[in-house]
C-alpha positions as CSV (number, residue, x, y, z in Angstrom):
1,M,29.9,20.1,-25.2
2,A,30.9,16.8,-23.8
3,N,32.0,18.5,-20.6
4,K,28.6,20.1,-20.3
5,A,26.8,16.8,-20.7
6,A,29.0,15.2,-18.1
7,K,28.2,17.9,-15.6
8,S,24.5,17.4,-16.4
9,D,24.8,13.7,-15.8
10,E,26.6,14.3,-12.5
11,K,23.9,16.6,-11.3
12,S,21.1,14.1,-12.3
13,K,22.9,11.3,-10.5
14,R,23.4,13.5,-7.4
15,L,19.7,14.4,-7.3
16,R,18.8,10.7,-7.3
17,E,21.2,9.6,-4.6
18,R,19.5,8.5,-1.4
19,V,20.1,10.7,1.6
20,A,19.9,9.0,5.0
21,L,17.6,11.4,6.8
22,A,15.4,10.3,9.7
23,L,12.9,13.1,9.2
24,P,9.6,12.8,11.1
25,A,6.7,12.4,8.7
26,K,2.9,12.3,9.0
27,I,1.4,9.7,6.7
28,H,-2.3,10.0,5.8
29,G,-4.1,7.2,4.0
30,R,-7.6,6.4,2.8
31,D,-8.2,2.7,2.4
32,S,-11.9,3.2,1.3
33,L,-14.5,5.9,1.0
34,D,-15.5,5.4,4.7
35,Y,-12.1,4.7,6.3
36,E,-9.0,6.8,6.6
37,W,-6.0,6.8,9.0
38,T,-3.0,8.9,10.0
39,E,0.3,7.6,11.3
40,M,3.5,9.3,12.5
41,S,6.8,7.7,11.2
42,R,10.3,8.6,10.3
43,L,12.0,8.4,6.9
44,V,14.8,5.9,6.4
45,D,16.2,7.8,3.4
46,V,15.0,10.2,0.8
47,T,15.7,11.8,-2.6
48,P,13.7,14.7,-4.3
49,F,11.7,12.0,-6.1
50,G,10.9,9.4,-3.3
51,A,11.5,8.1,0.1
52,R,11.7,4.9,2.2
53,L,9.9,4.6,5.6
54,R,8.3,2.1,7.9
55,L,4.7,1.7,9.0
56,K,2.9,-0.1,11.8
57,R,0.0,-1.0,9.4
58,P,-0.3,-2.7,6.1
59,T,-0.4,-1.1,2.7
60,E,0.2,-2.4,-0.8
61,T,2.0,-1.4,-4.0
62,G,-0.1,0.9,-6.1
63,R,-1.8,2.8,-3.3
64,L,-1.5,6.6,-2.8
65,L,-0.5,8.1,0.5
66,L,-0.1,11.8,1.5
67,L,3.2,12.6,3.3
68,T,3.6,15.8,5.3
69,L,7.1,16.6,6.5
70,A,9.7,19.4,7.0
71,M,11.6,18.4,3.9
72,P,14.8,20.4,3.3
73,R,14.1,23.0,0.6
74,Q,16.9,21.9,-1.7
75,L,15.2,18.5,-1.9
76,R,11.8,19.8,-2.8
77,C,10.2,20.0,-6.3
78,F,7.5,22.6,-5.2
79,D,6.3,24.6,-2.2
80,H,9.9,25.8,-1.4
81,I,8.8,28.5,1.0
82,E,6.2,26.5,3.0
83,D,7.1,25.1,6.4
84,Q,5.6,21.7,5.6
85,Y,6.0,19.8,2.4
86,R,2.8,17.9,1.5
87,V,3.4,15.5,-1.3
88,W,1.2,12.7,-2.7
89,S,3.2,9.5,-2.9
90,L,2.8,6.2,-4.8
91,V,3.7,3.0,-2.9
92,R,6.2,1.2,-5.1
93,S,7.5,-1.6,-2.8
94,V,6.4,-3.3,0.4
95,K,8.6,-5.4,2.6
96,M,7.4,-7.3,5.6
97,L,9.5,-6.8,8.7
98,E,10.4,-9.3,11.4
99,P,8.2,-9.1,14.6
100,G,9.6,-6.7,17.1
101,A,11.3,-4.5,14.4
102,E,12.3,-0.9,15.1
103,R,9.3,1.0,16.6
104,N,7.2,-2.1,16.2
105,A,6.9,-1.4,12.5
106,L,5.0,-3.9,10.4
107,V,6.3,-3.1,6.9
108,E,9.0,-1.0,5.2
109,I,7.7,0.8,2.1
110,G,9.3,2.7,-0.8
111,V,7.3,5.5,-2.3
112,A,7.6,7.7,-5.4
113,F,6.6,11.4,-5.1
114,V,3.9,12.1,-7.6
115,G,2.8,15.7,-6.9
116,K,0.8,18.2,-5.0
117,R,-2.6,16.7,-5.7
118,P,-3.9,13.1,-6.3
119,P,-5.5,12.1,-9.6
120,R,-9.2,12.9,-9.9
121,S,-10.2,9.2,-9.9
122,F,-8.7,8.9,-6.4
123,Q,-11.5,11.0,-4.9
124,G,-14.2,8.5,-6.1
125,D,-12.3,5.4,-5.1
126,P,-9.3,5.8,-2.8
127,S,-8.6,2.1,-2.8
128,R,-7.8,2.3,-6.5
129,R,-4.2,1.3,-7.5
130,Y,-1.9,3.2,-9.7
131,E,1.4,2.7,-11.5
132,I,4.1,4.9,-12.9
133,A,3.3,6.4,-16.3
134,K,6.3,8.6,-16.9
135,S,8.6,11.0,-15.2
136,S,7.9,14.7,-15.6
137,S,10.8,16.7,-17.0
138,E,9.2,19.9,-15.7
139,V,9.4,19.3,-11.9
140,G,11.1,15.9,-11.7
141,L,8.1,14.2,-10.1
142,W,6.5,11.0,-11.4
143,A,3.2,10.9,-13.4
144,V,0.8,8.0,-12.6
145,R,-2.0,6.2,-14.3
146,E,-4.6,3.7,-13.1
147,E,-3.1,0.3,-12.8
148,A,-3.9,-2.0,-15.8
149,G,-6.8,-4.4,-14.9
150,E,-8.1,-2.3,-12.0
151,A,-11.6,-2.2,-13.5
152,L,-12.0,-5.9,-13.9
153,S,-15.3,-7.4,-12.7
154,E,-15.3,-10.1,-10.0
155,V,-16.0,-12.7,-12.7
156,S,-13.3,-11.6,-15.1
157,A,-10.8,-11.2,-12.2
158,S,-11.5,-14.8,-11.2
159,E,-10.9,-16.0,-14.7
160,K,-7.5,-14.2,-14.8
161,R,-6.2,-15.8,-11.6
162,K,-2.8,-17.3,-12.1
163,E,-3.6,-20.2,-9.8
164,T,-6.7,-22.3,-9.2
165,R,-8.4,-21.7,-5.8
166,H,-8.5,-24.9,-3.7
167,N,-11.8,-25.6,-1.9
168,I,-10.2,-26.2,1.5
169,P,-12.1,-25.2,4.7
170,L,-9.2,-24.0,6.9
171,E,-9.9,-22.6,10.3
172,V,-8.5,-19.0,10.4
173,L,-8.6,-15.9,12.4
174,I,-9.4,-12.6,10.6
175,E,-8.1,-9.4,12.3
176,V,-9.1,-6.0,10.9
177,F,-6.7,-3.1,11.4
178,G,-8.2,0.1,13.0
179,P,-7.3,3.8,12.6
180,D,-4.6,3.7,15.4
181,Q,-2.7,0.6,14.3
182,E,-4.7,-1.5,16.7
183,I,-6.8,-4.5,15.8
184,A,-10.4,-3.1,15.7
185,L,-12.3,-6.3,14.8
186,S,-11.6,-10.0,14.8
187,E,-13.4,-13.2,14.0
188,N,-12.7,-16.9,14.0
189,T,-14.0,-18.5,10.8
190,V,-13.1,-20.8,7.9
191,T,-12.0,-20.3,4.3
192,E,-14.3,-21.2,1.4
193,N,-11.3,-21.5,-0.9
194,I,-7.6,-20.5,-0.9
195,N,-4.4,-20.5,-3.0
196,R,-1.0,-18.9,-2.5
197,Q,-2.2,-15.4,-3.6
198,G,-5.6,-15.1,-1.9
199,A,-8.7,-16.6,-0.4
200,A,-12.4,-16.3,0.0
201,V,-13.4,-16.4,3.7
202,F,-16.9,-16.7,5.3
203,T,-17.5,-13.7,7.6
204,T,-20.1,-11.7,9.6
205,L,-17.7,-8.7,9.6
206,D,-18.7,-5.7,7.5
207,V,-15.4,-4.7,6.1
208,S,-15.2,-2.4,3.0
209,P,-13.2,-3.3,-0.1
210,G,-9.8,-1.6,0.2
211,R,-9.4,-2.3,3.9
212,F,-6.5,-4.5,5.2
213,V,-6.7,-7.5,7.4
214,K,-4.4,-10.1,8.9
215,L,-5.3,-13.8,8.3
216,S,-3.8,-16.4,10.6
217,S,-3.9,-20.1,11.1
218,A,-2.9,-21.3,14.6
219,Q,-2.9,-24.9,13.3
220,L,-0.4,-24.1,10.5
221,G,1.5,-21.3,12.4
222,V,0.9,-19.0,9.5
223,S,0.0,-15.2,9.4
224,V,-0.3,-13.1,6.3
225,L,-1.5,-9.6,5.5
226,A,-4.3,-9.2,2.9
227,A,-6.3,-6.5,1.1
228,V,-10.1,-6.9,0.9
229,R,-11.0,-6.9,-2.8
230,S,-14.7,-7.4,-2.4
231,R,-17.5,-8.5,0.0
232,R,-20.4,-10.5,-1.4
233,Q,-23.2,-12.7,-0.3
234,G,-23.3,-16.2,-1.6
235,P,-26.3,-18.2,-2.8
236,D,-26.5,-19.7,0.8
237,G,-27.0,-16.2,2.2
238,I,-23.6,-16.1,4.0
239,P,-21.3,-13.2,3.2
240,R,-17.7,-13.8,2.0
241,L,-14.6,-11.6,2.0
242,H,-12.4,-12.0,-1.1
243,L,-8.8,-11.4,0.0
244,E,-5.6,-10.8,-1.9
245,F,-2.4,-11.4,0.1
246,V,0.1,-8.6,0.4
247,G,3.8,-8.9,0.9
248,S,3.9,-12.7,1.2
249,E,2.1,-15.9,0.0
250,W,0.1,-18.5,1.9
251,P,2.3,-21.7,2.0
252,L,0.4,-24.5,0.1
């Protein structure tokens, strides 16, 4: 009995060991209802339950991406006879890369494979973030649930901020990522307020919540990536973008 259990543990460990396999992969993402993108990349390593790869565009933990690749059949949890393995994947980690990294990649991400189809709620709001709920003993993939606090209103979200926003008018450059990794839009503007985790920025740009931007200060020599959480018009009639920084903090 003990010998059988030991063999089972060895098999489980072997299945979870990362395999260095630079497979080409097509990554499809939807940052908002009106914006989607596709990028070709290569895996760094893979297991039947997840992978590591690099992207030339930002993403954040909790987002869902669709990976399509010629996965070895022994590593698949479904579609064993299909040429291409199409698996929805949850971003679990994001690491900023140094400028000029391999293939000009911007970030390295770790993803958990969550199944053949996304949750129903994803169709209504592709910018929604998820977290691991439990692993499925049937096929070995991960189950997901909506991230706690995702439905917070703008008011309640501001009340739950870990740090107070400082009303500092910093001159900044906003750059909006386009569908082909290029900068599609840009604007020189100023912040309304800012802290280490995020900022509100005056803007004339029409950028949907869920999209990603780069915020830079030439004066401070700082650049960070950020997700657009909301766009609203203030009492003065000027629109603001509310940003949450991704992968790094603003040095205050």
